[in-house]
Steps between C-alpha positions, in 0.01 A plus 500: 500500500630151572230252595520441878432126449806476272706687757387277787560175311840614373607591853354194673653258249829697480475508121813577299466793263430291185230309689355825632510654151313197365234545767470870422449416132230243583329763715500745208375235255211411734414869516516539121284190444250599770531161673285296536281654228762442229395633157519291182836370382573766235402789725715359781796462263480856367467643853817318613696589184428869559698492826735208421593554132741202484217260591379330181233240567338284770563189287188350658127566494522660845737771633833325564811683617855369526743617768846393380723489808848351511545172686591569863296819536206315664213409269316282755491783754377730224213260429418515872502881478271493192249275678513710818444819301211370288330353806543806724441770238228331288372212717606243236451162668597242239848437359639230274879454507668296226835329561713374207601167656472280809803650678372860480143382571615344829710808585204733439275291726762525775552875453123564513461290818497694833790457745751391234837676467420689178128555558397764246236670718714547811420850627156525335294516820168458315616145420645429847182357655324410177765383248403426140365150441741295284341276238746293297507264205516217753217595736249702295246219478509467879480880548148534363355586843733799532403645162166628622614590852433873537726513807804446277592844375759396241562182300824422317504212252846367413530265202787336311469580128728209399248261656213669317702481176555125549124456552402677177727304264309367202224756546371350825322712760715573806388350831418848633230523230340164579188468707549524874256311719568751779385801302245357262697682230863494406741703708600674177143618444482620859817709451393640162173623652683714756488871424819587686748228396856629447761268348869526595743319269840416649789450250241538225757476217523125562140416409361799314421313180388174665160332469452531876513880479241497224274308740576753776408788266145366501473590869431857379676668791467865592874549447824307447836588658812331362834500680815375329868576463486394134233703314526312171411162353765294318390387154674336204540850353653641818363673810162676474464781759182533706279785382345558843803603708388791718820515710847366421769477767782312333797309644739791439289727722475231768881456507557877503254543790658216696202262497690239299868411529724529194442193283781246464631424153472129426775357275606162371716292734803518265445865397822698462447874450859542380414306184235759408533849354383788723186528285 
């Protein structure tokens, strides 16, 4: 029987079928892993492989799942659906969202801010009067008072991984790990002590192998959810596919279903097709 929370969220957020399918899969994974009492890594992996045989590995020390959705299908809204689901179904209160660069970081902050045009929780009435508290890479040191506020039911941290990467060059410790006078401990230590931290990685293919992600791994989250349209990493030997793709909705499917317009073919300015053979 379909989880009523999944049904409600899918209807309230008007999820498209690939977004809804992703949410249904997350619901099943949470059930299989007995969230929040997740078993050890190897047990978790074998349980998932039994039902999702194409899934190969978490690729991290914690359960990490990749939802590979074509650009234009709506990955930001899906992240909003994931957070809504985990909060409403399992009372998860702490989320850490990673953006690949400054542009997407700023866009995510806007989309997670109430009363904006693409607000991701529009329709989730549990968040209407008590919206999630936004803590960002720019204000986290000033947000210390909110961290221990029991009245805040949900906290979403949004950080820019490219900034963290620039801070760790040469083996230095990122600013997030340095002592915070507001907490008496570093913000990083505060996050890593949380028992219900879930990490969401937007466009994860862009920073998967970076030093910043290695630092983030030390947060020891309950679970990681990756969303990307490009589930592979480019290397000198060619593309290396992700091993943790749990759902793949490729560009061809998105075009066929009408979510993405037919792509335009880009050619050179002086290109003359008549000079080429049909092949």
